[in-house]
N, C-alpha and C positions, 0 to 999 in steps of 0.2 A: 473615416473611422480609424483611430490608431490601433496598433497592435498591443493588446493587453496580455501581460505575462504575470501570473500569480505563482509565487515561489514559497514553498515551505522549506526554509533554509536551516541547515544544521552544519556543524563544524566539518563533518566528514562526507556529507552528501546533501543533495537538494532534490526535491520533488517539484515538478513544474506542470502547471496547467496553463495553456495559452490559447488565445482566440485571435485569428486573423480574418481579414475581410475576403479572402479568396474563396473559401468554402463555407465559412460561418460555423464550422464545427470546432468543438473544443478538443485540442490535442494534449496528450499527456506524455511526460518523459521523466526519467530519473537519471541524474548525473552524479557520478562519484567525485570526491575531492581527494582521491589518492594521489600520491606523488607522481605515479606514472601517467594518470589521466591529465593532471595539470601540466606535466611536461609536454604531453602531446597536444595540449590546447583544446581538449574536447569542450570545456565550458565556454571558452572564448569563441570557438568555432560555431557553437550553437547560437550564441547571441549575436554574432557578427553577420548571420545570414539575413537578419531583419533590417530593413531600411525604412526611411520615413520617420513618422512619429511612433516611437516605441516606449511604452510605460511598463516598468517592472516594479511590482509591489511585493513586499514581504514584511514579516514582523521584525520589530526592533530586537537586535541581538548584540552580543559582544564580540563575535568572531567574523564579522562580515565586512571588515574594512577593505580587504583585498578585492572582495566582490563588488563593493560600491565603487572603488577606484576603477576597476575594469569597465563597469557599465558607463561611468562618466567618460572614460577614454573613447568608448564606442559611440558616444553621443546620445545614449538612452536616458530617459527621465526616470529618476528613482523615487519611489514612494515608500516611506517607512511608516508602518502602522503600529498603533498601540495594541500590544498583545492581549491585554486584559479586555479592551473594548471589542477586539475581534472575536474573542472567545464568547463574550456576552451576546454578540449578534448571531451566534450559531444557533440553529433551530434544533439540533440534535445533540445528545450527550456523547454519542460515539465520536471517537477522535483517533485519527491516524494520519499519516503523512499525505496520502492521496486525498482524503476528505478535506484536510486543512488547505491544501493547494487549491482545490475546487472552490472552497469557501472564500478564500482570498480573492480569487478571480471573479467570483460572483459579486462580491462587495465592490470591486473596482469597476466592473461594467455597470452596476446599478447606481454608482455614485455615492455609496454609503461607506466607502473605505475610510476608517478613522486615521487620517494622516497626521503624523507628527512633524513639527518644524525641524528640518535638518540643519545642523550647525554647518557653518562654512568650513572650508578646509583649514583655514588659519585657526579658527576656534577649536577644531578637533585636535590640531597639532599642539596648541598651547595647553589645553586641558590634559592631553596625554602626557606631556612633559611634566606638568604639575602633579599628576598622579604618580608618575615615576619618582619624582623627588619625594613625595609623601611616603612612598614605600621605603626609599633609601633612608629617610630620617627614622622611620620605625625600626629598621634593621640596625642602624647605628645605636639607637637607644637600647635595644636588646643586647648588643655587644657591650656597651658601656655598663649596663646593669650586671652582666656576667663577670666583667672584669672587677666591678665593685664587690661582687660576692666573693671572688677569690681573695681580694685584699682583706675583707672583713673576716674571712675564715682564717687568715694568717695573723689577725690581730692588728691590722692597719686600718684606721678610720680617718680618711682624708676628705671624704665626700667629693665635691666637684674638683678639689685640688689634686685628686688622683690622676686626672687627665692632663696635668701640666708636665713639663719636662722634669721638674724636681720630683713630682709625685711618681712618675714612671720610674725614675732612677731609684727612688726609695723602694718601690715594689720589686725591682730586680735584686735589691740587696737582701730581701727576705729569704728565710730558709725554707724554700718550697721544694716539693718533690720534682723530679725530672719531668714527669708527665704534666704536672700543674704549671711548672715554669714554661714549658712548651706551649701549653694552652694559653697562658697570659700573653706570650709573645705573638701568637697568631691572632689573638683578639685585638692587640694593639695595631698590628698590620691591617687588620680588617677595618678598624675604626679610622685609621689614616686614609685608607683607600676610599671608604664611603664618604669621608669629609671632602676629599678631592673631587669625587664625582658629584656630590651635592653642590659644591661651589661652581663646577662647570655648568650644571643645569641652571643654577641661579643666574649665572652670567648670560646664558642664552635667554632666559626670561626677561632680564633687565634690558637687553637689546630690543626685544619685542615690545616692551612697554614704553620705550623712549619716544616713539613716534605716535603713540595712541593717546589722543586727547581725552578720551573717556576714562582711561586709567588715571590720568593726572587730575581730573575732576574729583574722582572718588578719594584720591589720596589727600585732598584738602580737608577731609573729615577726620577728626581725632580718632585714633585707633585703627584706621584702615590703611594698611601698608601695601607693599608691592604684591604679595601673594593674594591677599584678600581682594584687592581691586581687580587683578587679572582674572581671578576665578569668577567674580561677579559679572564682569563685563562679558566674558566669553560664555558664561552659562546662561545669562538672560538675553543675550543678543538673538534676534532684534527685540528690543524692549517694547516696540509698538504692538506686539502680539498680545500683551497683557493689558486688559481694559482697566484693571484696578489693582490695588496692592494685595487684596485677598487672593487673587489668582497667582500672584508672585509667591506669597508665603506658602500656598498649596503646592506650587511647582517645586519649591526647594524642600518641602516636607516639614515646614515649621508651623503649619496650621493645626489647631487643637482638634482632637478627635471627639466627636459628640456621640454619646450613647444615651439617648432619651426615649422615653415611652410614656404616653399618657401624661400624668401629672409629674412624673419623675424626670428630672433633667440633670444630666451629668456631663461635664466637660473634662475629658481625660488628658493624657499626654499628647505631645505632637505626633503627627502621622509618620514622620521620618521616611517619606515617600520619594524624596529627591536625592540630590547628591550628598553623600556622607562627608566628602571632603569640604564642600562649601559650608556645611553646618559646623564642621570642626573649626574652619578658619574664622567664621563669624563669631564663634564662642571665644576664640583667642583674641579677636579684635575687641570684643565686648569688655573683656577684662582690662584692656588698655584704655578703652574709651571712657570708662567710668571714673578714671583718675583725673581727667581734664575737662570733661563735659558735665556741667552742673546739672542740667536736666536729666541726663542719663543716670547720674549718680543718685539723684533724688528718687527716680523710678526704681533703681536697684535697691535702695534702702527700704522703700515701701514694700516691694514684693518680697524681699528677703525677710523682713520682719513679720509679714503676714504668712508666708509659706516657708521657703528655705532658699539657701544660696544657689543651688543648681537651677531651680525654677527662675530665680531672678536673672541668672546668666542667660537663660533661654529667652526671657522677655527682652533683655537688652539686645540680644542677637537678632531677634525678630524686628526690633525697632531699627537697628542698623540696616537690615535688609530692606525695609520699607523706605528709609531715607535714601539709600543707594538707588533704589528703583526710581524714585522721584527725581533725583539728581541726574540720572542717566536719561530719563524720559524728557525732562525740561532743559537738559544741557546747562545746568547751573552748578556752581560750586557750593561748598558747605556754608559759606558766609551768606550767600544769597538765599539758600534754603532756610537758614535760621531767621533771616530778616523777614521773609514771607510768613514764617510761622508767627513771629511777633505781631506783624500787621494783622494777620487773621484773628489772633486772640484779642487784639485791641478792638477790632471791628465787632466781634461778638459781644464784648463787654459793653461797647457803646450802644448797641442795638438791643441790649437786654432790657425787658420791661421793668420799670421801677414800681415798687409797692406803694400804694397811696398812704399818705400819712394819716394816723388815726385822728 
């Protein structure tokens, strides 16, 4: 029997309930994550005392990277659980750290722990870099908008040309106050620094994508570039865990939310339960894809005429997601995907029953 360790993990401390085969009793402990405790290695010291098969389970969180890396270095198996499902499986409404740790341990021992698929170290690193780039782009956009506001306040309207060398020289010639001139100079320095950092991250991502055949397959589809293909590959990996396209759309948060009761049926907006960055990149790719892909453009026109443009963009994004999933699952490029689609439609038309002549 392995050693089961249930952990209620927080950024500053963790509450532990663990079960060993020596005495069969549940032991409880609380470890702090203060700088002094981490320096002394109290957390590592506790987990390194166990040998053999050791399974550590805790809820998914955003500050556990160092903890997961430490457990992997010690050779322990890590189980990440769905926090929502863990809460639903609790029999009592009372909630505290000790009770949560006991509940996680109970689910692990009984085989009911709702495990999530852990991404590989490579996928975690790529997605972390992409998230970092996404934040840098947002910061640069805010800085550019602030610089544009200064120019407009001084009567200079150059739009995107403001960020060229000539536009910046024109901005310096304006009669600005000392404080405003200093602010514009600092914004220009910030924009240049952010641009350099974004280029460095993009170079790193390009190097990671060169040897990945999955990324190259997705880039054969119109509208899907480097960032979108990387995000899809490392978010959906491994694609074999999805039995159909509906599960993929639900995982990314692009499935429609249904609110029906009795004879009333209502389909609302998408759930937005998955990665916000992936949905953003798919929406950007959709706006490019409708320019060259005839089928997607026709779908966009139908939905936009019936509903509106934002809903049409969401529909195209969901279509791109489904296509990407099939391409990754079957290891085919866009040309092969479209060829199979034409053959499938032709087969359905050929087997469609004909109406008898009057």
